[in-house]
DRENLOLUM-905866 format. One record per atom (N, C-alpha, C): atom name; x, y, z; residue number from 1. Coordinates in Angstrom, 2 decimals. Example, Ala and Ser with C-alpha at 12.3 -4.5 7.8 and 13.67 -1.06 7.14 Angstrom:
! DRENLOLUM-905866
r site=N	c1=13.19	c2=-5.69	c3=7.80	pos=1 $
r site=CA	c1=12.30	c2=-4.50	c3=7.80	pos=1 $
r site=C	c1=13.20	c2=-3.30	c3=7.80	pos=1 $
r site=N	c1=12.85	c2=-2.25	c3=7.08	pos=2 $
r site=CA	c1=13.67	c2=-1.06	c3=7.14	pos=2 $
r site=C	c1=12.90	c2=0.03	c3=7.87	pos=2 $
END
This chain:
! DRENLOLUM-905866
r site=N	c1=-5.11	c2=9.66	c3=12.21	pos=1 $
r site=CA	c1=-3.73	c2=10.00	c3=12.05	pos=1 $
r site=C	c1=-2.91	c2=8.78	c3=11.74	pos=1 $
r site=N	c1=-1.85	c2=9.02	c3=11.02	pos=2 $
r site=CA	c1=-0.98	c2=7.90	c3=10.62	pos=2 $
r site=C	c1=0.15	c2=7.75	c3=11.67	pos=2 $
r site=N	c1=1.09	c2=6.86	c3=11.45	pos=3 $
r site=CA	c1=2.12	c2=6.64	c3=12.48	pos=3 $
r site=C	c1=2.87	c2=7.92	c3=12.81	pos=3 $
r site=N	c1=3.36	c2=7.94	c3=14.04	pos=4 $
r site=CA	c1=4.21	c2=9.02	c3=14.54	pos=4 $
r site=C	c1=3.44	c2=10.31	c3=14.56	pos=4 $
r site=N	c1=2.12	c2=10.32	c3=14.67	pos=5 $
r site=CA	c1=1.30	c2=11.49	c3=14.72	pos=5 $
r site=C	c1=1.22	c2=12.31	c3=13.40	pos=5 $
r site=N	c1=1.74	c2=11.71	c3=12.36	pos=6 $
r site=CA	c1=1.72	c2=12.40	c3=11.04	pos=6 $
r site=C	c1=0.29	c2=12.39	c3=10.50	pos=6 $
r site=N	c1=-0.19	c2=13.47	c3=9.91	pos=7 $
r site=CA	c1=-1.47	c2=13.47	c3=9.29	pos=7 $
r site=C	c1=-1.62	c2=12.42	c3=8.26	pos=7 $
r site=N	c1=-2.82	c2=11.80	c3=8.13	pos=8 $
r site=CA	c1=-2.94	c2=10.68	c3=7.23	pos=8 $
r site=C	c1=-2.58	c2=11.03	c3=5.76	pos=8 $
r site=N	c1=-2.95	c2=12.23	c3=5.30	pos=9 $
r site=CA	c1=-2.62	c2=12.58	c3=3.95	pos=9 $
r site=C	c1=-1.14	c2=12.71	c3=3.71	pos=9 $
r site=N	c1=-0.41	c2=13.24	c3=4.71	pos=10 $
r site=CA	c1=1.03	c2=13.38	c3=4.58	pos=10 $
r site=C	c1=1.66	c2=11.95	c3=4.57	pos=10 $
r site=N	c1=1.13	c2=11.06	c3=5.36	pos=11 $
r site=CA	c1=1.67	c2=9.73	c3=5.38	pos=11 $
r site=C	c1=1.40	c2=8.99	c3=4.08	pos=11 $
r site=N	c1=0.22	c2=9.21	c3=3.54	pos=12 $
r site=CA	c1=-0.12	c2=8.63	c3=2.25	pos=12 $
r site=C	c1=0.85	c2=9.14	c3=1.17	pos=12 $
r site=N	c1=1.23	c2=10.36	c3=1.22	pos=13 $
r site=CA	c1=2.23	c2=10.88	c3=0.24	pos=13 $
r site=C	c1=3.60	c2=10.27	c3=0.46	pos=13 $
r site=N	c1=3.96	c2=10.08	c3=1.72	pos=14 $
r site=CA	c1=5.21	c2=9.40	c3=2.05	pos=14 $
r site=C	c1=5.25	c2=7.96	c3=1.52	pos=14 $
r site=N	c1=4.13	c2=7.26	c3=1.74	pos=15 $
r site=CA	c1=4.03	c2=5.86	c3=1.29	pos=15 $
r site=C	c1=4.06	c2=5.82	c3=-0.24	pos=15 $
r site=N	c1=3.34	c2=6.78	c3=-0.83	pos=16 $
r site=CA	c1=3.34	c2=6.86	c3=-2.29	pos=16 $
r site=C	c1=4.73	c2=7.05	c3=-2.81	pos=16 $
r site=N	c1=5.47	c2=7.92	c3=-2.22	pos=17 $
r site=CA	c1=6.88	c2=8.11	c3=-2.69	pos=17 $
r site=C	c1=7.70	c2=6.86	c3=-2.54	pos=17 $
r site=N	c1=7.47	c2=6.12	c3=-1.47	pos=18 $
r site=CA	c1=8.19	c2=4.88	c3=-1.29	pos=18 $
r site=C	c1=7.84	c2=3.85	c3=-2.30	pos=18 $
r site=N	c1=6.54	c2=3.70	c3=-2.60	pos=19 $
r site=CA	c1=6.13	c2=2.73	c3=-3.62	pos=19 $
r site=C	c1=6.65	c2=3.12	c3=-4.95	pos=19 $
r site=N	c1=6.62	c2=4.41	c3=-5.25	pos=20 $
r site=CA	c1=7.17	c2=4.88	c3=-6.48	pos=20 $
r site=C	c1=8.65	c2=4.49	c3=-6.62	pos=20 $
r site=N	c1=9.38	c2=4.76	c3=-5.56	pos=21 $
r site=CA	c1=10.83	c2=4.49	c3=-5.57	pos=21 $
r site=C	c1=11.09	c2=3.01	c3=-5.64	pos=21 $
r site=N	c1=10.37	c2=2.17	c3=-4.90	pos=22 $
r site=CA	c1=10.60	c2=0.75	c3=-4.92	pos=22 $
r site=C	c1=10.15	c2=0.13	c3=-6.23	pos=22 $
r site=N	c1=9.14	c2=0.70	c3=-6.90	pos=23 $
r site=CA	c1=8.69	c2=0.18	c3=-8.15	pos=23 $
r site=C	c1=9.50	c2=0.72	c3=-9.36	pos=23 $
r site=N	c1=10.40	c2=1.63	c3=-9.07	pos=24 $
r site=CA	c1=11.20	c2=2.31	c3=-10.11	pos=24 $
r site=C	c1=10.30	c2=3.00	c3=-11.14	pos=24 $
r site=N	c1=9.21	c2=3.57	c3=-10.66	pos=25 $
r site=CA	c1=8.31	c2=4.22	c3=-11.58	pos=25 $
r site=C	c1=8.47	c2=5.71	c3=-11.41	pos=25 $
r site=N	c1=8.40	c2=6.42	c3=-12.53	pos=26 $
r site=CA	c1=8.43	c2=7.84	c3=-12.53	pos=26 $
r site=C	c1=7.13	c2=8.30	c3=-13.09	pos=26 $
r site=N	c1=6.22	c2=8.85	c3=-12.19	pos=27 $
r site=CA	c1=4.90	c2=9.13	c3=-12.59	pos=27 $
r site=C	c1=4.71	c2=10.60	c3=-12.99	pos=27 $
r site=N	c1=5.56	c2=11.46	c3=-12.48	pos=28 $
r site=CA	c1=5.45	c2=12.88	c3=-12.85	pos=28 $
r site=C	c1=4.35	c2=13.52	c3=-12.03	pos=28 $
r site=N	c1=3.44	c2=14.21	c3=-12.70	pos=29 $
r site=CA	c1=2.42	c2=14.98	c3=-11.97	pos=29 $
r site=C	c1=1.06	c2=14.23	c3=-12.04	pos=29 $
r site=N	c1=1.11	c2=12.91	c3=-12.05	pos=30 $
r site=CA	c1=-0.14	c2=12.16	c3=-12.18	pos=30 $
r site=C	c1=-0.97	c2=12.15	c3=-10.92	pos=30 $
r site=N	c1=-0.37	c2=12.58	c3=-9.80	pos=31 $
r site=CA	c1=-1.14	c2=12.64	c3=-8.58	pos=31 $
r site=C	c1=-1.62	c2=11.29	c3=-8.05	pos=31 $
r site=N	c1=-2.84	c2=11.28	c3=-7.48	pos=32 $
r site=CA	c1=-3.35	c2=10.03	c3=-6.93	pos=32 $
r site=C	c1=-3.48	c2=8.95	c3=-8.01	pos=32 $
r site=N	c1=-3.87	c2=9.32	c3=-9.23	pos=33 $
r site=CA	c1=-4.00	c2=8.30	c3=-10.27	pos=33 $
r site=C	c1=-2.63	c2=7.57	c3=-10.50	pos=33 $
r site=N	c1=-1.56	c2=8.35	c3=-10.40	pos=34 $
r site=CA	c1=-0.22	c2=7.75	c3=-10.53	pos=34 $
r site=C	c1=0.10	c2=6.86	c3=-9.37	pos=34 $
r site=N	c1=-0.37	c2=7.21	c3=-8.20	pos=35 $
r site=CA	c1=-0.12	c2=6.37	c3=-7.02	pos=35 $
r site=C	c1=-0.81	c2=5.05	c3=-7.13	pos=35 $
r site=N	c1=-2.04	c2=5.04	c3=-7.57	pos=36 $
r site=CA	c1=-2.78	c2=3.78	c3=-7.72	pos=36 $
r site=C	c1=-2.14	c2=2.91	c3=-8.85	pos=36 $
r site=N	c1=-1.65	c2=3.55	c3=-9.88	pos=37 $
r site=CA	c1=-1.02	c2=2.83	c3=-10.95	pos=37 $
r site=C	c1=0.28	c2=2.20	c3=-10.43	pos=37 $
r site=N	c1=1.03	c2=2.90	c3=-9.62	pos=38 $
r site=CA	c1=2.26	c2=2.36	c3=-9.02	pos=38 $
r site=C	c1=1.90	c2=1.20	c3=-8.07	pos=38 $
r site=N	c1=0.84	c2=1.35	c3=-7.31	pos=39 $
r site=CA	c1=0.42	c2=0.28	c3=-6.41	pos=39 $
r site=C	c1=0.06	c2=-0.99	c3=-7.20	pos=39 $
r site=N	c1=-0.67	c2=-0.77	c3=-8.24	pos=40 $
r site=CA	c1=-1.03	c2=-1.91	c3=-9.15	pos=40 $
r site=C	c1=0.19	c2=-2.61	c3=-9.73	pos=40 $
r site=N	c1=1.19	c2=-1.76	c3=-10.12	pos=41 $
r site=CA	c1=2.42	c2=-2.31	c3=-10.64	pos=41 $
r site=C	c1=3.13	c2=-3.18	c3=-9.63	pos=41 $
r site=N	c1=3.16	c2=-2.69	c3=-8.37	pos=42 $
r site=CA	c1=3.76	c2=-3.44	c3=-7.29	pos=42 $
r site=C	c1=3.03	c2=-4.77	c3=-7.07	pos=42 $
r site=N	c1=1.72	c2=-4.72	c3=-7.18	pos=43 $
r site=CA	c1=0.92	c2=-5.95	c3=-6.96	pos=43 $
r site=C	c1=1.11	c2=-6.87	c3=-8.21	pos=43 $
r site=N	c1=1.31	c2=-6.36	c3=-9.33	pos=44 $
r site=CA	c1=1.42	c2=-7.24	c3=-10.55	pos=44 $
r site=C	c1=2.63	c2=-8.17	c3=-10.45	pos=44 $
r site=N	c1=3.69	c2=-7.75	c3=-9.73	pos=45 $
r site=CA	c1=4.80	c2=-8.62	c3=-9.63	pos=45 $
r site=C	c1=4.50	c2=-9.89	c3=-8.80	pos=45 $
r site=N	c1=3.47	c2=-9.83	c3=-7.93	pos=46 $
r site=CA	c1=3.07	c2=-10.97	c3=-7.11	pos=46 $
r site=C	c1=1.86	c2=-11.73	c3=-7.62	pos=46 $
r site=N	c1=0.89	c2=-11.03	c3=-8.19	pos=47 $
r site=CA	c1=-0.37	c2=-11.69	c3=-8.62	pos=47 $
r site=C	c1=-0.54	c2=-11.71	c3=-10.13	pos=47 $
r site=N	c1=0.36	c2=-11.09	c3=-10.89	pos=48 $
r site=CA	c1=0.24	c2=-11.03	c3=-12.34	pos=48 $
r site=C	c1=-0.38	c2=-9.77	c3=-12.84	pos=48 $
r site=N	c1=0.03	c2=-9.28	c3=-13.99	pos=49 $
r site=CA	c1=-0.45	c2=-8.03	c3=-14.49	pos=49 $
r site=C	c1=-1.94	c2=-8.06	c3=-14.79	pos=49 $
r site=N	c1=-2.47	c2=-9.15	c3=-15.33	pos=50 $
r site=CA	c1=-3.89	c2=-9.16	c3=-15.68	pos=50 $
r site=C	c1=-4.70	c2=-9.12	c3=-14.44	pos=50 $
r site=N	c1=-4.35	c2=-9.85	c3=-13.41	pos=51 $
r site=CA	c1=-5.10	c2=-9.88	c3=-12.15	pos=51 $
r site=C	c1=-5.05	c2=-8.51	c3=-11.49	pos=51 $
r site=N	c1=-3.88	c2=-7.84	c3=-11.52	pos=52 $
r site=CA	c1=-3.74	c2=-6.56	c3=-10.91	pos=52 $
r site=C	c1=-4.65	c2=-5.53	c3=-11.58	pos=52 $
r site=N	c1=-4.69	c2=-5.60	c3=-12.93	pos=53 $
r site=CA	c1=-5.54	c2=-4.67	c3=-13.64	pos=53 $
r site=C	c1=-7.00	c2=-4.97	c3=-13.54	pos=53 $
r site=N	c1=-7.35	c2=-6.23	c3=-13.24	pos=54 $
r site=CA	c1=-8.74	c2=-6.61	c3=-13.12	pos=54 $
r site=C	c1=-9.33	c2=-6.20	c3=-11.77	pos=54 $
r site=N	c1=-8.49	c2=-5.91	c3=-10.75	pos=55 $
r site=CA	c1=-9.01	c2=-5.48	c3=-9.46	pos=55 $
r site=C	c1=-9.75	c2=-4.17	c3=-9.64	pos=55 $
r site=N	c1=-10.92	c2=-4.08	c3=-9.10	pos=56 $
r site=CA	c1=-11.68	c2=-2.87	c3=-9.16	pos=56 $
r site=C	c1=-11.03	c2=-1.79	c3=-8.31	pos=56 $
r site=N	c1=-11.15	c2=-0.52	c3=-8.72	pos=57 $
r site=CA	c1=-10.60	c2=0.59	c3=-8.01	pos=57 $
r site=C	c1=-11.22	c2=0.64	c3=-6.61	pos=57 $
r site=N	c1=-12.54	c2=0.41	c3=-6.49	pos=58 $
r site=CA	c1=-13.15	c2=0.42	c3=-5.15	pos=58 $
r site=C	c1=-12.57	c2=-0.65	c3=-4.26	pos=58 $
r site=N	c1=-12.37	c2=-1.85	c3=-4.78	pos=59 $
r site=CA	c1=-11.78	c2=-2.93	c3=-3.99	pos=59 $
r site=C	c1=-10.42	c2=-2.52	c3=-3.47	pos=59 $
r site=N	c1=-9.61	c2=-2.03	c3=-4.38	pos=60 $
r site=CA	c1=-8.21	c2=-1.62	c3=-4.05	pos=60 $
r site=C	c1=-8.20	c2=-0.51	c3=-2.99	pos=60 $
r site=N	c1=-8.97	c2=0.50	c3=-3.19	pos=61 $
r site=CA	c1=-9.01	c2=1.62	c3=-2.25	pos=61 $
r site=C	c1=-9.54	c2=1.17	c3=-0.87	pos=61 $
r site=N	c1=-10.58	c2=0.38	c3=-0.89	pos=62 $
r site=CA	c1=-11.11	c2=-0.09	c3=0.39	pos=62 $
r site=C	c1=-10.12	c2=-0.92	c3=1.18	pos=62 $
r site=N	c1=-9.53	c2=-1.90	c3=0.52	pos=63 $
r site=CA	c1=-8.58	c2=-2.79	c3=1.22	pos=63 $
r site=C	c1=-7.29	c2=-2.01	c3=1.62	pos=63 $
r site=N	c1=-6.86	c2=-1.11	c3=0.75	pos=64 $
r site=CA	c1=-5.68	c2=-0.33	c3=1.10	pos=64 $
r site=C	c1=-5.96	c2=0.47	c3=2.39	pos=64 $
r site=N	c1=-7.14	c2=1.09	c3=2.46	pos=65 $
r site=CA	c1=-7.47	c2=1.89	c3=3.60	pos=65 $
r site=C	c1=-7.46	c2=1.10	c3=4.89	pos=65 $
r site=N	c1=-8.07	c2=-0.12	c3=4.85	pos=66 $
r site=CA	c1=-8.12	c2=-0.94	c3=6.06	pos=66 $
r site=C	c1=-6.76	c2=-1.50	c3=6.42	pos=66 $
r site=N	c1=-5.97	c2=-1.86	c3=5.40	pos=67 $
r site=CA	c1=-4.64	c2=-2.42	c3=5.71	pos=67 $
r site=C	c1=-3.76	c2=-1.33	c3=6.31	pos=67 $
r site=N	c1=-3.76	c2=-0.14	c3=5.79	pos=68 $
r site=CA	c1=-2.99	c2=0.95	c3=6.39	pos=68 $
r site=C	c1=-3.41	c2=1.25	c3=7.80	pos=68 $
r site=N	c1=-4.73	c2=1.24	c3=8.03	pos=69 $
r site=CA	c1=-5.23	c2=1.47	c3=9.38	pos=69 $
r site=C	c1=-4.73	c2=0.39	c3=10.33	pos=69 $
r site=N	c1=-4.85	c2=-0.91	c3=9.87	pos=70 $
r site=CA	c1=-4.45	c2=-2.01	c3=10.73	pos=70 $
r site=C	c1=-2.93	c2=-1.99	c3=11.02	pos=70 $
r site=N	c1=-2.13	c2=-1.75	c3=9.98	pos=71 $
r site=CA	c1=-0.72	c2=-1.70	c3=10.22	pos=71 $
r site=C	c1=-0.27	c2=-0.51	c3=11.14	pos=71 $
r site=N	c1=-0.98	c2=0.63	c3=10.98	pos=72 $
r site=CA	c1=-0.69	c2=1.77	c3=11.81	pos=72 $
r site=C	c1=-1.02	c2=1.46	c3=13.27	pos=72 $
r site=N	c1=-2.15	c2=0.76	c3=13.51	pos=73 $
r site=CA	c1=-2.48	c2=0.42	c3=14.86	pos=73 $
r site=C	c1=-1.49	c2=-0.59	c3=15.44	pos=73 $
r site=N	c1=-1.04	c2=-1.55	c3=14.64	pos=74 $
r site=CA	c1=-0.08	c2=-2.50	c3=15.11	pos=74 $
r site=C	c1=1.26	c2=-1.79	c3=15.43	pos=74 $
r site=N	c1=1.64	c2=-0.88	c3=14.59	pos=75 $
r site=CA	c1=2.88	c2=-0.15	c3=14.84	pos=75 $
r site=C	c1=2.81	c2=0.68	c3=16.07	pos=75 $
r site=N	c1=1.65	c2=1.31	c3=16.30	pos=76 $
r site=CA	c1=1.45	c2=2.19	c3=17.50	pos=76 $
r site=C	c1=1.53	c2=1.35	c3=18.74	pos=76 $
r site=N	c1=1.00	c2=0.12	c3=18.72	pos=77 $
r site=CA	c1=0.96	c2=-0.75	c3=19.90	pos=77 $
r site=C	c1=2.31	c2=-1.55	c3=20.09	pos=77 $
r site=N	c1=2.95	c2=-1.88	c3=18.99	pos=78 $
r site=CA	c1=4.10	c2=-2.77	c3=19.07	pos=78 $
r site=C	c1=5.29	c2=-2.22	c3=18.34	pos=78 $
r site=N	c1=5.52	c2=-0.92	c3=18.46	pos=79 $
r site=CA	c1=6.59	c2=-0.26	c3=17.70	pos=79 $
r site=C	c1=7.95	c2=-0.87	c3=18.03	pos=79 $
r site=N	c1=8.19	c2=-1.18	c3=19.28	pos=80 $
r site=CA	c1=9.54	c2=-1.73	c3=19.67	pos=80 $
r site=C	c1=9.75	c2=-3.09	c3=19.10	pos=80 $
r site=N	c1=8.64	c2=-3.90	c3=18.97	pos=81 $
r site=CA	c1=8.78	c2=-5.28	c3=18.44	pos=81 $
r site=C	c1=8.86	c2=-5.25	c3=16.92	pos=81 $
r site=N	c1=7.97	c2=-4.50	c3=16.29	pos=82 $
r site=CA	c1=7.90	c2=-4.50	c3=14.86	pos=82 $
r site=C	c1=8.99	c2=-3.66	c3=14.15	pos=82 $
r site=N	c1=9.31	c2=-2.52	c3=14.74	pos=83 $
r site=CA	c1=10.29	c2=-1.65	c3=14.11	pos=83 $
r site=C	c1=9.78	c2=-1.11	c3=12.77	pos=83 $
r site=N	c1=10.61	c2=-0.65	c3=11.97	pos=84 $
r site=CA	c1=10.20	c2=-0.12	c3=10.64	pos=84 $
r site=C	c1=9.77	c2=-1.19	c3=9.67	pos=84 $
r site=N	c1=10.12	c2=-2.42	c3=9.91	pos=85 $
r site=CA	c1=9.75	c2=-3.51	c3=8.96	pos=85 $
r site=C	c1=8.30	c2=-3.81	c3=8.95	pos=85 $
r site=N	c1=7.61	c2=-3.56	c3=10.05	pos=86 $
r site=CA	c1=6.20	c2=-3.84	c3=10.12	pos=86 $
r site=C	c1=5.30	c2=-2.94	c3=9.40	pos=86 $
r site=N	c1=5.78	c2=-1.80	c3=8.94	pos=87 $
r site=CA	c1=4.88	c2=-0.85	c3=8.36	pos=87 $
r site=C	c1=5.61	c2=-0.07	c3=7.21	pos=87 $
r site=N	c1=5.21	c2=-0.30	c3=6.01	pos=88 $
r site=CA	c1=5.82	c2=0.35	c3=4.87	pos=88 $
r site=C	c1=5.19	c2=-0.19	c3=3.62	pos=88 $
r site=N	c1=5.70	c2=0.24	c3=2.48	pos=89 $
r site=CA	c1=5.13	c2=-0.19	c3=1.16	pos=89 $
r site=C	c1=5.10	c2=-1.71	c3=1.02	pos=89 $
r site=N	c1=6.18	c2=-2.35	c3=1.39	pos=90 $
r site=CA	c1=6.21	c2=-3.82	c3=1.20	pos=90 $
r site=C	c1=5.20	c2=-4.53	c3=2.04	pos=90 $
r site=N	c1=5.02	c2=-4.03	c3=3.31	pos=91 $
r site=CA	c1=4.00	c2=-4.62	c3=4.16	pos=91 $
r site=C	c1=2.59	c2=-4.41	c3=3.61	pos=91 $
r site=N	c1=2.31	c2=-3.22	c3=3.01	pos=92 $
r site=CA	c1=1.03	c2=-2.99	c3=2.50	pos=92 $
r site=C	c1=0.77	c2=-3.88	c3=1.29	pos=92 $
r site=N	c1=1.73	c2=-3.99	c3=0.39	pos=93 $
r site=CA	c1=1.61	c2=-4.85	c3=-0.77	pos=93 $
r site=C	c1=1.42	c2=-6.35	c3=-0.37	pos=93 $
r site=N	c1=2.19	c2=-6.73	c3=0.59	pos=94 $
r site=CA	c1=2.12	c2=-8.10	c3=1.14	pos=94 $
r site=C	c1=0.71	c2=-8.39	c3=1.64	pos=94 $
r site=N	c1=0.13	c2=-7.45	c3=2.36	pos=95 $
r site=CA	c1=-1.23	c2=-7.60	c3=2.90	pos=95 $
r site=C	c1=-2.25	c2=-7.62	c3=1.79	pos=95 $
r site=N	c1=-2.09	c2=-6.75	c3=0.80	pos=96 $
r site=CA	c1=-3.00	c2=-6.72	c3=-0.32	pos=96 $
r site=C	c1=-2.96	c2=-8.06	c3=-1.10	pos=96 $
r site=N	c1=-1.81	c2=-8.59	c3=-1.31	pos=97 $
r site=CA	c1=-1.64	c2=-9.86	c3=-1.97	pos=97 $
r site=C	c1=-2.41	c2=-10.97	c3=-1.17	pos=97 $
r site=N	c1=-2.25	c2=-10.97	c3=0.12	pos=98 $
r site=CA	c1=-2.96	c2=-11.94	c3=0.99	pos=98 $
r site=C	c1=-4.45	c2=-11.81	c3=0.87	pos=98 $
r site=N	c1=-4.96	c2=-10.60	c3=0.88	pos=99 $
r site=CA	c1=-6.40	c2=-10.40	c3=0.76	pos=99 $
r site=C	c1=-6.89	c2=-10.81	c3=-0.58	pos=99 $
r site=N	c1=-6.12	c2=-10.47	c3=-1.64	pos=100 $
r site=CA	c1=-6.47	c2=-10.92	c3=-3.00	pos=100 $
r site=C	c1=-6.57	c2=-12.44	c3=-3.03	pos=100 $
r site=N	c1=-5.57	c2=-13.12	c3=-2.51	pos=101 $
r site=CA	c1=-5.58	c2=-14.59	c3=-2.55	pos=101 $
r site=C	c1=-6.76	c2=-15.21	c3=-1.77	pos=101 $
r site=N	c1=-7.11	c2=-14.60	c3=-0.67	pos=102 $
r site=CA	c1=-8.26	c2=-15.12	c3=0.14	pos=102 $
r site=C	c1=-9.59	c2=-14.82	c3=-0.52	pos=102 $
r site=N	c1=-9.74	c2=-13.67	c3=-1.16	pos=103 $
r site=CA	c1=-11.05	c2=-13.25	c3=-1.68	pos=103 $
r site=C	c1=-11.29	c2=-13.53	c3=-3.14	pos=103 $
r site=N	c1=-10.23	c2=-13.50	c3=-3.94	pos=104 $
r site=CA	c1=-10.40	c2=-13.57	c3=-5.39	pos=104 $
r site=C	c1=-9.98	c2=-14.91	c3=-6.04	pos=104 $
r site=N	c1=-9.13	c2=-15.64	c3=-5.40	pos=105 $
r site=CA	c1=-8.62	c2=-16.85	c3=-5.98	pos=105 $
r site=C	c1=-9.45	c2=-18.04	c3=-5.59	pos=105 $
END
């Protein structure tokens, strides 16, 4: 389950909407494919468009999954300390950038 007892799929949709809004992207009915495109666009602003496109889909999905799990656990344990800033689209992108820099650069 995701934060606040929300089912993981519902939280994924909430995060997707946030990334879409923050990226100023209008995907329409692209579904999950549109979500991953929006996530790559958010990453491109930090690591460059070519690097973001070069990331394998498997790498992106695997690291996204573990980052969301880690942040959800941190929020569950330290909600009063972290507040809403510790868990959201910007935190996920920041963590993905960090992992990219450690593993790929």
